[in-house]
C-alpha positions in Angstrom: -0.3 5.1 -8.9 -2.0 7.9 -7.2 -5.3 7.9 -9.2 -7.2 6.8 -5.9 -6.2 9.5 -3.3 -6.6 12.4 -6.2 -10.3 11.0 -6.2 -10.6 11.0 -2.9 -9.3 14.2 -2.9 -11.8 15.4 -5.1 -14.9 14.0 -3.9 -13.5 14.8 -0.1 -13.0 19.0 -0.9 -15.4 18.8 -3.4 -13.0 20.3 -6.4 -11.6 19.3 -9.9 -8.1 17.6 -9.5 -5.6 17.3 -12.5 -3.5 14.8 -12.2 0.2 15.2 -14.6 1.3 11.9 -15.9 5.0 13.2 -16.4 7.8 11.6 -18.4 10.0 9.4 -15.9 13.6 9.4 -15.3 16.1 7.9 -16.5 14.6 7.8 -19.6 13.5 10.7 -20.2 16.0 13.6 -18.6 15.9 16.9 -16.7 13.8 18.7 -18.1 11.5 16.8 -19.1 9.2 16.1 -16.3 9.2 19.8 -15.5 8.3 20.9 -19.1 5.7 18.4 -18.8 4.1 19.7 -15.9 4.4 23.2 -16.7 2.9 22.6 -20.0 0.1 20.4 -18.4 -0.9 23.8 -16.0 -0.6 26.2 -18.5 -3.1 24.3 -20.5 -5.1 24.1 -17.8 -4.8 27.6 -16.4 -5.9 28.9 -19.7 -9.3 26.8 -20.0 -10.3 26.8 -16.7 -13.8 27.9 -17.6 -14.4 25.1 -19.7 -13.8 22.9 -16.3 -16.0 25.3 -14.4 -13.1 26.3 -12.0 -12.7 29.2 -10.0 -9.1 31.2 -11.1 -8.8 32.5 -7.7 -8.7 28.5 -6.1 -6.2 26.7 -8.0 -3.6 24.8 -6.2 -1.1 23.2 -7.1 0.5 20.1 -5.1 3.1 17.1 -5.6 4.8 14.6 -3.0 8.2 13.6 -3.7 9.5 14.4 -6.9 6.5 15.6 -7.9 6.4 18.2 -4.8 10.0 19.4 -6.8 7.8 19.7 -9.8 4.8 21.3 -7.8 7.4 24.0 -6.8 9.4 24.7 -9.9 5.9 24.9 -11.6 5.0 27.3 -9.4 8.0 29.3 -9.1 7.6 29.5 -12.9 4.0 31.1 -13.0 4.7 33.2 -10.6 5.7 35.9 -12.2 3.1 35.4 -15.1 0.7 38.5 -16.0 -1.2 36.2 -18.9 -2.6 33.5 -16.6 -4.4 33.2 -13.4 -2.3 33.5 -9.8 -1.7 30.3 -8.1 -3.2 30.4 -4.6 -1.0 28.0 -3.4 1.4 24.7 -3.6 0.9 21.7 -1.3 4.7 20.4 -1.1 4.3 16.9 0.9 7.8 15.5 1.4 9.6 17.4 -1.6 13.2 16.7 -2.9 14.0 20.4 -3.0 17.8 20.9 -2.8 20.4 18.4 -4.1 23.5 20.7 -2.9 24.1 18.9 0.1 23.1 15.6 1.4 25.0 16.1 4.3 22.7 18.1 6.4 21.0 17.3 9.2 17.7 16.0 7.7 19.8 13.5 5.6 22.0 12.3 8.4 19.2 11.9 10.5 17.0 10.1 8.4 20.1 8.2 6.5 18.8 5.1 7.5 15.1 5.2 7.8 13.2 3.2 4.8 12.0 4.2 2.3 13.9 6.7 0.6 17.8 6.4 2.1 19.9 9.0 1.8 22.4 7.2 -0.7 19.1 6.5 -3.0 17.9 10.0 -2.4 21.1 10.8 -4.0 21.4 8.3 -7.0 17.2 9.5 -7.6 18.6 13.0 -7.9 21.4 12.1 -10.6 19.1 9.6 -12.5 17.0 12.8 -13.0 19.2 14.9 -13.8 21.5 12.8 -16.3 20.9 9.5 -16.1 23.8 8.4 -14.8 24.5 7.9 -10.7 28.6 7.4 -11.6 29.3 10.6 -9.4 27.4 9.1 -6.7 30.2 9.3 -4.4 30.8 12.5 -5.0 27.6 13.5 -4.6 27.4 12.6 -0.7 30.4 13.8 0.4 29.1 17.1 -1.4 32.5 17.5 -3.5 30.1 17.9 -6.8 29.6 21.5 -6.1 32.2 24.4 -6.7 32.5 26.0 -3.3 31.9 29.4 -4.7 28.4 27.7 -5.4 27.9 26.9 -2.0 29.1 30.1 -0.2 26.7 32.0 -2.4 23.9 29.5 -1.6 24.8 29.0 2.4 22.2 31.6 3.6 19.7 29.2 2.1 21.4 25.6 2.6 23.2 24.7 5.5 23.0 22.7 9.0 22.8 26.5 10.4 
């Protein structure tokens, strides 16, 4: 689905672009997609010389669920001493939190096509366990224990 965009980016930036075709939910639940992206990135980083890529210029990028995966891969590789460091991450409308679907951004965009609030929560559940039976609880925010909400309030809150 992204081949034309990847070719455009490669051509316009005169760079090497590697697009990872990761396994998709609900057939392949978490952590399948993450493992695919991490493995592909590690494989590429171990073979940069073969591809003629400057190790100081490697960036990961993703949109939507791919933005989530790019962020997760970046975090996983941040402390790696045996691979080149990533220069940056580009996250295009990434899905980064599923703790609270009642934050202002979800409320403001709840009816904006293409990814309605309910659909976003549905896809998160598909990704995690392939079962959306708890959709209402997730939308209400009752899927996270109170102590965890309090621990993450600094980062995930309307304030």
